[in-house]
Every structure is written in C-alpha cells, then in structure tokens.
C-alpha positions as CSV (number, residue, x, y, z in Angstrom):
1,X,-38.8,2.2,5.9
2,X,-42.4,1.1,6.3
3,X,-42.9,-1.7,8.7
4,X,-44.7,-4.7,7.6
5,X,-48.0,-4.9,9.6
6,X,-47.0,-8.8,10.2
7,X,-43.6,-8.1,11.6
8,X,-43.4,-8.4,15.3
9,X,-40.6,-5.9,15.5
10,X,-41.6,-3.5,18.1
11,X,-39.8,-0.1,18.1
12,X,-41.4,1.1,21.2
13,X,-40.4,-1.9,23.3
14,X,-36.9,-1.7,21.9
15,X,-36.7,2.2,22.9
16,X,-38.0,1.3,26.4
17,X,-35.5,-1.5,26.8
18,X,-32.7,1.0,26.0
19,X,-34.1,3.4,28.3
20,X,-34.0,0.8,31.2
21,X,-30.7,1.5,32.9
22,X,-30.7,-1.7,34.9
23,X,-31.4,-3.8,31.8
24,X,-28.5,-2.2,29.9
25,X,-26.2,-2.6,32.9
26,X,-27.1,-6.3,33.3
27,X,-26.4,-6.7,29.5
28,X,-22.9,-5.1,29.8
29,X,-22.2,-7.1,32.8
30,X,-23.1,-10.3,30.9
31,X,-20.8,-9.5,28.1
32,X,-17.8,-8.7,30.4
33,X,-18.3,-11.8,32.4
34,X,-18.4,-14.1,29.4
35,X,-14.9,-12.8,28.4
36,X,-13.6,-14.6,31.4
37,X,-14.7,-17.9,29.9
38,X,-14.3,-17.4,26.3
39,X,-18.2,-17.8,25.8
40,X,-17.9,-16.4,22.2
41,X,-15.8,-19.5,21.3
42,X,-18.5,-22.0,22.0
43,X,-20.4,-21.9,18.7
44,X,-19.9,-23.2,15.1
45,X,-21.6,-22.4,11.8
46,X,-21.8,-25.4,9.4
47,X,-19.0,-27.0,11.1
48,X,-16.6,-24.3,11.6
49,X,-15.9,-22.3,14.8
50,X,-17.4,-18.9,14.3
51,X,-16.0,-16.9,17.2
52,X,-19.1,-14.7,17.6
53,X,-22.0,-14.1,19.9
54,X,-25.2,-15.6,18.6
55,X,-26.9,-12.4,18.5
56,X,-24.3,-10.9,16.3
57,X,-24.6,-13.8,13.9
58,X,-28.3,-13.2,13.6
59,X,-27.6,-9.4,13.2
60,X,-25.1,-10.0,10.3
61,X,-27.6,-12.2,8.6
62,X,-30.2,-9.4,8.5
63,X,-27.6,-7.0,7.1
64,X,-26.6,-9.4,4.4
65,X,-30.1,-10.3,3.6
66,X,-31.3,-6.6,3.5
67,X,-28.3,-5.0,1.6
68,X,-27.4,-8.1,-0.7
69,X,-23.8,-7.3,-1.0
70,X,-21.9,-8.9,-3.9
71,X,-18.7,-8.8,-1.8
72,X,-18.2,-9.3,1.9
73,X,-14.8,-8.1,3.2
74,X,-13.8,-9.6,6.6
75,X,-10.6,-8.8,8.4
76,X,-9.8,-11.5,10.9
77,X,-10.7,-15.0,9.4
78,X,-9.4,-17.1,12.3
79,X,-10.9,-20.6,12.0
80,X,-13.0,-19.6,8.8
81,X,-16.4,-20.1,10.5
82,X,-17.7,-16.5,9.9
83,X,-16.5,-16.5,6.2
84,X,-18.5,-19.7,5.8
85,X,-21.2,-18.1,7.4
86,X,-21.3,-15.1,5.1
87,X,-20.9,-17.4,2.2
88,X,-23.8,-19.6,3.3
89,X,-26.2,-16.5,3.4
90,X,-24.9,-15.3,0.1
91,X,-25.5,-18.9,-1.3
92,X,-29.2,-18.8,-0.3
93,X,-29.7,-15.3,-1.7
94,X,-28.2,-16.7,-4.9
95,X,-26.1,-14.6,-7.6
96,X,-22.4,-13.8,-7.5
97,X,-21.8,-13.0,-3.9
98,X,-18.4,-13.5,-2.7
99,X,-16.6,-13.4,0.8
100,X,-13.0,-12.0,0.9
101,X,-11.2,-12.6,4.1
102,X,-7.9,-11.2,5.4
103,X,-6.0,-13.1,7.8
104,X,-2.4,-12.5,9.1
105,X,-2.1,-16.0,10.6
106,X,-4.2,-18.4,8.6
107,X,-3.2,-21.6,10.2
108,X,-2.8,-24.5,7.8
109,X,-5.5,-26.7,9.6
110,X,-8.0,-23.8,9.3
111,X,-6.9,-23.1,5.8
112,X,-7.5,-26.7,4.6
113,X,-10.6,-26.9,6.4
114,X,-12.0,-23.8,4.8
115,X,-10.8,-24.8,1.3
116,X,-12.5,-28.2,1.7
117,X,-15.8,-26.8,2.8
118,X,-18.8,-27.1,0.4
119,X,-19.1,-23.3,0.3
120,X,-15.4,-22.8,-0.5
121,X,-16.2,-21.6,-4.0
122,X,-17.6,-18.3,-2.5
123,X,-14.5,-17.7,-0.3
124,X,-11.1,-16.3,-1.0
125,X,-8.5,-15.2,1.7
126,X,-5.6,-12.8,1.3
127,X,-2.9,-13.5,3.9
128,X,-1.1,-10.8,5.7
129,X,-1.9,-7.9,8.1
130,X,-5.1,-6.1,7.1
131,X,-3.2,-2.8,7.4
132,X,-0.2,-3.8,5.3
133,X,-0.2,-1.6,2.0
134,X,0.1,-4.7,-0.4
135,X,-2.7,-6.4,1.3
136,X,-4.9,-3.3,1.2
137,X,-3.9,-3.0,-2.5
138,X,-5.0,-6.6,-3.2
139,X,-8.2,-6.1,-1.5
140,X,-9.0,-2.9,-3.3
141,X,-8.4,-4.5,-6.7
142,X,-10.8,-7.3,-5.9
143,X,-13.4,-4.9,-4.5
144,X,-13.2,-2.8,-7.6
145,X,-15.0,-5.6,-9.4
146,X,-18.0,-5.0,-7.1
147,X,-20.5,-2.3,-6.5
148,X,-22.2,-3.6,-3.3
149,X,-19.6,-4.2,-0.6
150,X,-20.1,-4.9,3.1
151,X,-17.1,-4.6,5.4
152,X,-16.7,-6.3,8.8
153,X,-13.5,-5.5,10.8
154,X,-12.6,-8.2,13.4
155,X,-8.9,-8.7,13.6
156,X,-6.4,-7.0,16.0
157,X,-8.4,-5.1,18.5
158,X,-5.9,-2.2,19.1
159,X,-6.8,1.4,18.7
160,X,-4.2,2.1,16.2
161,X,-4.8,-1.0,14.3
162,X,-8.6,-0.6,14.0
163,X,-8.5,3.1,13.2
164,X,-6.1,2.4,10.3
165,X,-8.5,-0.4,9.1
166,X,-11.4,2.0,9.2
167,X,-9.4,4.5,7.1
168,X,-8.3,1.9,4.6
169,X,-11.5,-0.1,4.2
170,X,-14.3,2.4,4.8
171,X,-13.9,3.7,1.3
172,X,-15.1,0.5,-0.1
173,X,-18.5,0.8,1.2
174,X,-20.9,3.0,-0.7
175,X,-24.1,4.8,0.2
176,X,-26.5,2.4,2.0
177,X,-23.9,-0.3,2.7
178,X,-23.0,-1.6,6.2
179,X,-19.7,-1.5,8.0
180,X,-19.3,-3.5,11.3
181,X,-16.7,-2.9,13.8
182,X,-16.3,-5.7,16.2
183,X,-14.6,-5.6,19.6
184,X,-16.1,-2.3,20.9
185,X,-17.3,-4.3,23.8
186,X,-14.0,-4.5,25.3
187,X,-14.5,-1.0,26.6
188,X,-17.0,-2.1,28.9
189,X,-14.9,-5.3,30.1
190,X,-14.2,-5.5,33.8
191,X,-10.5,-3.8,33.8
192,X,-9.4,-6.4,36.5
193,X,-9.8,-9.3,34.0
194,X,-6.4,-10.5,32.7
195,X,-7.1,-11.1,29.1
196,X,-3.4,-10.7,27.9
197,X,-4.4,-8.4,25.2
198,X,-2.8,-5.5,23.6
199,X,-5.7,-3.3,24.3
200,X,-7.4,-1.8,27.4
201,X,-10.5,0.0,28.4
202,X,-9.2,3.3,27.3
203,X,-7.8,2.5,23.8
204,X,-9.5,-0.1,21.9
205,X,-11.9,-0.6,18.8
206,X,-14.4,1.8,20.7
207,X,-12.1,4.6,21.0
208,X,-10.7,4.1,17.6
209,X,-14.4,4.2,16.2
210,X,-15.1,7.5,18.1
211,X,-11.8,8.9,16.5
212,X,-12.8,7.8,13.0
213,X,-16.5,9.1,13.3
214,X,-15.3,12.4,14.4
215,X,-13.2,12.8,11.2
216,X,-15.4,11.0,8.8
217,X,-19.0,12.3,7.7
218,X,-19.9,9.2,5.6
219,X,-21.2,6.9,8.2
220,X,-23.8,6.9,11.0
221,X,-24.4,4.6,13.7
222,X,-27.1,2.1,12.7
223,X,-29.4,2.9,15.5
224,X,-32.0,0.4,14.9
225,X,-29.6,-2.5,14.8
226,X,-27.5,-1.2,17.8
227,X,-30.5,-0.6,20.0
228,X,-32.1,-3.9,19.5
229,X,-29.1,-6.4,19.9
230,X,-28.4,-5.7,23.6
231,X,-26.1,-8.6,23.9
232,X,-23.3,-8.0,21.3
233,X,-19.4,-7.8,20.7
234,X,-20.0,-4.5,18.7
235,X,-22.1,-2.1,20.8
236,X,-22.3,1.1,18.6
237,X,-20.0,-0.7,16.0
238,X,-22.9,-1.3,13.4
239,X,-22.5,1.5,11.0
240,X,-24.4,2.7,7.8
241,X,-22.8,4.6,4.9
242,X,-24.9,7.6,4.1
243,X,-23.1,9.3,1.2
244,X,-20.7,8.1,-1.5
C-alpha cells in the first residue's frame, strides 16, 4: 500500500521501537500491572462501558474505516459499549453496516441500556455461549446475508474456548478482512497476580491462537497493526485473512 506523503505514520520509527527490548519490556510490564487495577474498565464510549484499552479502540476504528465491513461480529458483549462503538463508526461511514454481538450473560440492565441507545438500530445480540452449536448456527445465518465481515473474539479467555471460537467464526471472514483475538496479553501477566480466572500464562487466548495459526493457512498476523500498538490487550491478535 502506497503511503500518503502527508501521513505522519513512520514505519522506520515503529520498527526501531519494536527493536528496543527495554521499550517492549516496559510496555508488557505496563499491561501486566494494569490488570491488577482493572485499568481497562475505566473508559466509556458514548455512555456505555467499553472494557478496552484506548489504544485498541483506536486500532479497531482504523480497521473498520479501512475495511468497511457490512457486519461486525463480536463475541463477548458485556456492557454493550464495544457494540455501540462499532455501531458508531459504521454510522459515520454510512450504508448498511450492522453489529452482531454474542453474549452468554447479557444482564438485564446492560440489555436495556443497549436497546435504548440511539445507535441500537445497528446492533443485534444473540444470547448464549459463542461456541454453542445453535448460537453458531444463528450467527452464520445472519452472516450469510453479508459479504464483508469483521470478527472480534473477546469472550471467555480459556485456551479451549478461544480455539473453538477461532474454528467456528474464522470462516466468516473473507480475503482482506480482519479478525481480532483479544486477551492474548494474559500470556504476559505476572503469574503471581490472583485474577481468579479460568486461564493461566500457559493456556490462554495466545496459546489458542498459536494452535489455530499452525492448522490454518487463511490468516496472517497483521504486522503493521501489531507493531505500532505497543500497549494492547491483543498482542499478536490482530489478523488479516489472505485467502478465501
């Protein structure tokens, strides 16, 4: 892709940053330490908690703007903030863009707030586990009406769950489309932190992603996006589909 001469994006500086071991270690320490305080819970998008690092929000905006999906599929809706975020970018782009969320525990107050939001007309939610066969069937039926689909996986962060999500939802993404796997940062979290989660530094979204990439040749790591982020909940988790 030819770079706009007015674009301040500097590939050489980004490459140097990624070659700076001290810088990379500092970034990993920052992410690890922020888990202790739930830093990622501090932010809202248009009034709804988004539960993301600000850097990832900017990255997702870039992906949506560049790819122009007609459907964003998100597993793990939580408070609805990220679904509203996707909807807001699609609203700005215009056209038929929609968001399809999957949530196993869509609590009533979050459901109500999402339904009453001004961008609710672009958001639908399938309730149930993202790896439940009936849920997957519903998502595929809706996805069949779209050609440009972006998938974001951000629900249960166990190895087994994420690997199954990757196998079930990756076929929805066609050549050129993005797929994002959140939670790979937990592989770098201080193992002494008691986060009371069902994953650990050995088996988690990162290990699931590695297994998936070894068995699937349709995706590559989006090096440009991954290299420039530095602070992210998805190190190595920004993927690009390279074949249908």
